[in-house]
Structures are given as structure tokens and as C-alpha cells.
C-alpha positions, 0 to 999 in steps of 0.5 A: 147475906141473902135478902128475902124483902118485899122491895128486894122481891117488887125489884127483881120482878120488875126486872124479869117481867122487864126481860119477858116482854122484850124476850125476842122470838127468833128470826128465820129465813134465808141468808139473802145472796149478794146483799152488801153492807148495810147500816143505820141508826133511827130516832124515836120519841115516845110519849105516854100520858096515863090519867085516873082518879089519883091525877096525870102520870107522864112518861117520855123516852128518847131512843137511838138504836144502831144496827149493822150488817156485814156479808163476810163471805157467800153463805155467812153473814154477821149483825150487831145491835145496840141502843142508847135510852133516856125516859123520864117520868113525872108522877104524884108531883115527883120526877124519876129518870133512867138513862144508859146503853143497853148490851150490844147484841152481835149475831152470826148467821151461816146457811147450808144445803143451798139454803135451806137450813140456817145455823145462828149463833149470837151474843149478849155483850155486857156493856149495858147499864147495870146497878141501878138506883132503886129509889130513883130508877124502879119507878121508870123501870115499873112503868116500862114494864107495863104491857099495854104500854109500846117503849122502843127500849125496856131493857137495859144491862144484863150478863153475859148470854148466848143463844143458839138457832137451828132453823130449816125451810122447804116447799111442800108444794105451793107451800114455803114452810119453815120451823127452827128452834132456839135456846137463849142462855142468859148469865146472872148480873147485879141489877141493882146498886145494893144488892146480889147477883139476879139470874134471869132464866134461860128460855127455849123457843120453838117457831113453825110457819108457812107462806103460800103465795097466790099471784101478787097475794100472799098469806102468812101463818107463824107459831112461837111457843116459848118456855122459861125456866126459873129467875133466881136471886143469889140461887133461891128461885124467886119468880117463873115466868110461864110458857107463852104461844104467839100466833100470827096469821097475815096476808098481803098484796104486792101491786105496781104502784103500791103494796097493802097488808093486814094481820091479827095477832094472839099471845096466849100466856100461862100462870106465872109463880111467885116463890116466897118462903115466908107466905108460901108460893103463888100463881097467877097471869102477871099479863093478860092474854093480847089480841091484835089488828093490824093494817097498812098501805105502802105507796110509791111515788116517783120511783124514791118516795113512800108513803105509808099510813097504817092503823093497829087495835091492841086489846090486853086481857085481865090479870090475876093481880086486879088490873083489868083489861085494856084497849089500845087504839093506833093511827100512824104514817110514815114518809121514806125517800130514797136519796141514792143507790146507797143511802134513804131517809124515812120519818114517822109518827103513831097516836095512840089512844085508849084506856087501861084497867078496865076504863079506870085509866086513860090513855094517850100518846104518840111516837116520833120516829126519823131513820138514816140507812146506808148502804156501802 
């Protein structure tokens, strides 16, 4: 029997929104010749505090991803990624938690025509946590889906999936240009323990960009357009994530002892559609458009140390569901050290402050990071 209850619809829409937030724009680039096998792990601890007229809500997340790179032969390489996350939420004198693995992602890259063409095939292995408990874990997932908050891991287990990417790069005068297209297939899975199967929509992403280098300066422009198919539950359409366009412009200076860079980004989102056979379909922006300014400095010391201060400003527009605009400032610093030709470590932290819903919610947060990398 198919369930059309409001609770089920809200749960599946939140699952869809989380997938919408973490749908990765494909990375286009040439395979790096002579790169050795490498691997690494990281530690992220994120904390956010939200205060409004009803009280204070706090959410914490500990995330540990593991990633690796394997050169198979010339012009052929493989990458893998898997992560575990544990989140807990405190709100209105109640607690909720959500912990588990994400799916493992494997990617195989093959370059052709003197690295001017790239073919990439990826697989999503459904080993992550699924069949969530709606009463205990939905409140945490709802908070992870808020796009004015920053988390390294928002999505857990899904169904089997794969992607195919074809890209190319070419010099046009002094411009190094690249473009590509990726198709992502997302299979059905059972996100809640008490419901049927949910099928997140597939999507197609088109990427185009150019770099221009003038002595120590590099200027970069990139645009990504993504179009989504409808999300379905047991064969019925329930939600449509409309297309979005992301634009990024960056500049970087590469000095002898330091690098400095800055960038701006704008994410333009279309109107989403909610399908409801009882009350009729309706449209609206679930997330507002986003504008971001960021800057960083990398200072190299004694050939083995580097210090990296950074700052960012993120503005999120109001949506069509009654939630106002948001403003978030971020300030961070990191320090890294090369232990040997094979090993490196780094530590960092960021502090966030701002507001959401036209100032109705005061935001503060921080994120601590540590990483270990190894080249074989």
C-alpha cells in the first residue's frame, strides 16, 4: 500500500533536499603524470548553535572520511572515498542523534589525446546507513538539510548509482579552456524503516571554464549548469528539484614564499515543484540563491611549514516558503607540516557568526579539522 501522509512526504522531501545540497559538481582536469599512490584520512568536528525566540538549538557532528588515489598505468587512475559521521541534536529539552557510514564512491579516470580528453566512470556502492528511524533521526536530518549551515557530511546511505563524465581541455591562445558533461544515475532505496522505496531523480551536469595566467597571476572562471529529473516514491512523483546554475570567478597570486587568492561565487536556483494529488501541485524556491566571497593566504615557512588564514562571507536569499534571508561570516586559520617525502599533517579551525531568517535566528559555530596524508 502506498503512503501519502504528510509525515511521509516531509521525510522524503528532506531526503531529496539533502541530496540536492550535496550533489557534487563534476571536477574536470587532466591526469597528473607520475603521481604516486596516496591516501589520507581527516577529522572534522562541527558545532552550530541557533538561538531564536523559542530557545536554543545545538547540533554537533563528528566526521571521519578516508580517501585514496591509485595510479593503474599511464593515463589511467582510480580514486575511492568513504566516510563515517556521528551527529547529535539538542532542541526544546529533547535530544536526537544520527550516526553511520556514507556509501563508498569509486571513480575511474582515463585520459586520451595527450590529456586533452577525459573519460570518467564512477560507482556508488550502497554500503551506507539506510532505513532510518523517522522519530529519532528525522530531526537531525532536517537540520543537516539547512543550506545556511555548513557540514562536511549531510547524506548517508542511498541506492546503487553510477555516473559517466566526458570532458576536454584545449588551449585557445593564452586561455586554457575546458568543458564537460556528466550524467548521474541514482537508484531506488528504502530511506525510512517504515516506508517503501524512494527514487531520487537522476541529473545531468554541464561544466565549462577557462584559466588565464599572466606571470605569477592566474584568473579562473567556471560555470556549472545542472538539471534534475523528478524524485519518486513507489512510482509516484513527489518532488522536482529544478535546474540550477553556479558561477565562480577567482584570482590567485603565486609568490615565492606565499600564495594569496580570492574568489566570488553565485548560485542561481530554479523553482521547485511539490506534487500533491490531494491538494494540487505547487511551486516555490525551497532554497534561496547564494552569493559568496572568499579569500585566503598561504604562507610557507622553512620549506616544511605553511600557515593558511582565510575569510568568507555567505549570503543566502529568502525562499518562497516563508523563510527569510541569511548572512554568515567565516574566519579560519590552518597550519600544516611536511613530515617527510611521504607524510604530511595539518590542523585547522573556522569560526562562524551570523543570522538566518531575516535576523530571527542568531547563528554561531565552529569547525575543527585535522588530516594525515601519505604518499606511497
